Every structure is written in C-alpha cells, then in structure tokens.
C-alpha positions, -999 to +999 in steps of 0.1 A: -234+598+495-222+593+531-186+599+519-195+632+504-214+644+536-184+633+557-162+657+535-183+688+539-201+683+572-176+704+592-182+734+570-219+731+560-234+708+587-252+676+581-289+687+580-284+715+554-264+692+532-290+664+534-318+689+527-300+700+495-293+664+485-329+653+495-312+627+517-327+619+551-303+628+579-315+597+599-304+575+570-269+592+571-266+587+609-278+550+606-251+544+580-224+559+602-235+538+632-231+507+611-196+518+602-186+524+637-200+490+649-174+462+646-183+435+621-190+398+631-156+389+618-139+416+638-156+405+670-147+368+663-111+378+657-109+395+690-122+364+708-097+342+689-068+365+697-073+361+734-075+323+729-043+323+708-024+344+733-036+321+762-024+289+745+009+306+735+016+317+771+005+284+786+031+266+764+062+286+772+056+308+741+071+282+719+041+271+698+038+281+662+005+283+643+002+246+636+004+236+673-018+264+685-045+253+659-041+217+670-044+226+707-075+247+701-091+219+682-085+196+712-102+222+734-133+224+710-124+259+697-129+259+659-107+282+638-092+277+604-054+273+603-051+303+579-070+324+606-045+312+632-016+323+611-032+357+602-041+366+637-007+353+651+010+378+628-012+405+640-003+397+676+034+394+668+034+357+680+059+332+665+070+297+673+104+293+689+134+287+667+160+264+682+197+270+681+225+245+677+233+222+707+267+227+722+291+197+723+292+181+758+308+147+751+344+139+761+349+107+742+381+087+738+383+076+701+404+046+712+381+034+740+360+002+736+323+009+734+291-009+727+278-014+692+256+012+674+223-007+675+200+022+665+216+034+633+195+066+634+162+047+633+143+064+661+111+044+660+095+020+685+063+001+686+059-001+724+071+016+756+106+005+769+117-008+735+142+021+729+154+048+752+178+076+742+198+098+766+220+129+766+229+159+787+234+196+783+248+225+803+230+256+818+249+287+829+242+301+864+256+328+885+276+302+904+290+284+873+278+257+849+253+230+860+243+200+839+210+184+831+207+149+819+176+133+803+164+098+793+136+096+768+113+068+757+113+069+719+077+053+717+058+080+735+086+107+736+081+107+774+110+118+795+114+089+819+144+101+838+163+133+844+189+147+868+205+181+875+240+182+889+270+206+895+294+185+874+292+162+844+307+131+859+291+097+857+269+103+887+249+129+866+239+105+838+236+075+862+211+095+883+189+102+853+191+064+844+181+054+880+151+077+878+141+062+845+143+026+859+125+036+890+097+055+872+090+025+851+090+002+881+067+026+899+043+021+869+045-017+873+072-024+847+099-044+864+112-063+833+132-041+810+147-070+790+146-062+753+152-025+759+179-008+739+195+022+755+212+046+731+236+074+739+264+093+724+301+083+728+306+104+760+329+089+786+301+092+811+280+067+792+310+043+787+318+042+824+319+008+839+293+018+866+269+029+839+272-001+816+269-024+846+236-008+856+223-012+821+232-050+822+216-053+856+183-038+843+183-060+813+190-033+788+213-035+758+236-005+754+240+012+720+264+041+714+267+064+685+299+073+666+321+101+678+311+133+661+280+117+645+255+145+654+226+127+637+233+094+657+214+108+687+192+134+668+160+127+687+176+134+721+194+165+708+160+178+695+144+173+728+173+190+746+170+219+720+133+223+730+142+224+767+169+250+761+147+272+738+114+269+758+128+271+793+164+279+798+169+308+773+135+324+780+135+325+817+172+331+827+195+342+840+197+314+864+211+319+899+217+285+914+215+247+907+182+246+927+166+272+904+176+251+873+162+219+890+129+235+898+127+249+863+134+215+848+107+199+869+081+223+858+092+220+821+091+182+822+056+183+837+045+206+808+063+184+783+046+153+796+011+166+800+005+194+776+030+195+748+017+181+715+040+159+695+033+155+658+051+121+657+025+106+682-006+120+665-004+155+681-009+142+716+010+148+749+034+118+758+015+108+789-018+107+770-003+086+742+011+061+766-021+058+785-039+052+752-015+024+743-020+006+776-057+009+774-057-006+740-034-035+753-058-041+782-088-042+758-070-066+735-063-090+764-099-088+776-113-100+743 
C-alpha cells in the first residue's frame, strides 16, 4: 500500500488517496518514518566501520581482515570475521601485499664460510636460541641508505637494528652490537648456545663480524648463495618493513629521516603488531609471557 501511495502522491496527494483506499494517513506516515530510520544492523555497521578504520590506520594500513578481527577481539570489540571482511570491502580497506626483496648480498662463492646450521627450520623454544639477520636498502634524495636487522626467532622480536649510509661491515656489526646490548640490558649476559643465521653476504663473513659472534658465545650459520629460502623469515620481516613503512611514507629525504622512521616502525612491530606464529600476540608481550611462566615454574 505504501509503495502505491509513493507512486501517486505527487499527483493526487497523500490524504485524498488514503481516503479512497480507506487507509489512515497516520499509518502511512508511520511506515515511512520506519523506512527512513536506520536499522539496528546499519547502526552497528557504522560503529564497526569507525573501529575498523582506526585499527587499520594505527597499524600502518597493512592489516587485513584476519588481523583486524584479532585486534578487535583483544580490545573486547566483538564482530564476526565475515562482518569484518564485508565492511572492509565497503570501506575499500585491504591488507598490504608485499613485493619481492631486492638482492643485497655480495658473496664470494669461493670464500670459506660457516656451516648452514638452520636448514630452513625457523623455530625456537626459548629466547636467544636462534637469531636471523639481514639488511635492505632505502632510496633517499641523497642516495641509498641501508637498514640492517637482527631478529629473535622465538618471539619474532627485532633485538637489533642499524641504519647507515653504506653497506660495509659496520652496518651489520652495529645491528649485532645493539642485539647483544639489548639482551644484556634485559639481564641476559650469556648467549652461549645461540645460533646466529645470515645469508652469505661478505659483510657477515668478515673477520670482525665472526670474531664478535665467537666473543658473544654464538655459533654462526650461513645460508647458501642464491638460496632465497635459507633466510626466509628475515626476508619476510624486511618485506613487511618495506611495505608498511618505507613504500607508504616516502619519498625519503635523508638518512636521519629513515632512522626515525625505522625507530617508530620497530616500536609498533614490538608492541602492537600481531604475529600468527606466536598466538596472535605482539613480540614483547609474548616474551614477557614466557619469562613469567619460567619464573612461576622456578617458584613451584
């Protein structure tokens, strides 16, 4: 009835039509008011859209539906995953897609190098059991700068990093020194039993670098030349760094700008970014949970 009145109301008027149809005008107007009022689902959708946009923006606009759904659950916001996917499509939001990592190693096939101890098994049962490391380049207005990372496989925490204007040994050695210092700063002074895995780049085979590993009590492990999967975990982390920070926020002017950007990204990565491999927790939270469980075990 309301549809028919809508079609003829401009020509005949609402009241005359309702009189002929013996239909109360007040009933018609009440029905139209209900149509104009948003439904409960529509109101909830609008609330959720703002939450999805907030989480997406707070995480460098790289989260897909699964991670946004997980983060909202951590915050106590309930929404079905299918709802997250539906509303993200409506908002035009999508998770970041990473590109391929550029080759940065300069390896000598004839050079002696440590054994490959990891064999693509990137698992660890405790902190400081296995570290992986690599570096990448970032274009700036003043030329290329390079960013090196050291990552603890157990928690996926970046324990060391360094930005430099060249890719000589000091770049990767600086990241290693930060990693050793950060663990010492947290009370870990014995790194014996640690395996340190890298690609076959000449920087990681330098005498100064391998000597520092021996001094720290770490066993060096080096992947094969051209074996992209031999350091896949570190390459994946660098891919996230390039996608989430470098490509989205450039162009970069100076080394200092890249250094500040790396600092802010590492802080987000440590304290906010959810990792599926560690139970959808941020690395810092996962490590803290491990040490609490160890302390509780010792107390019993």
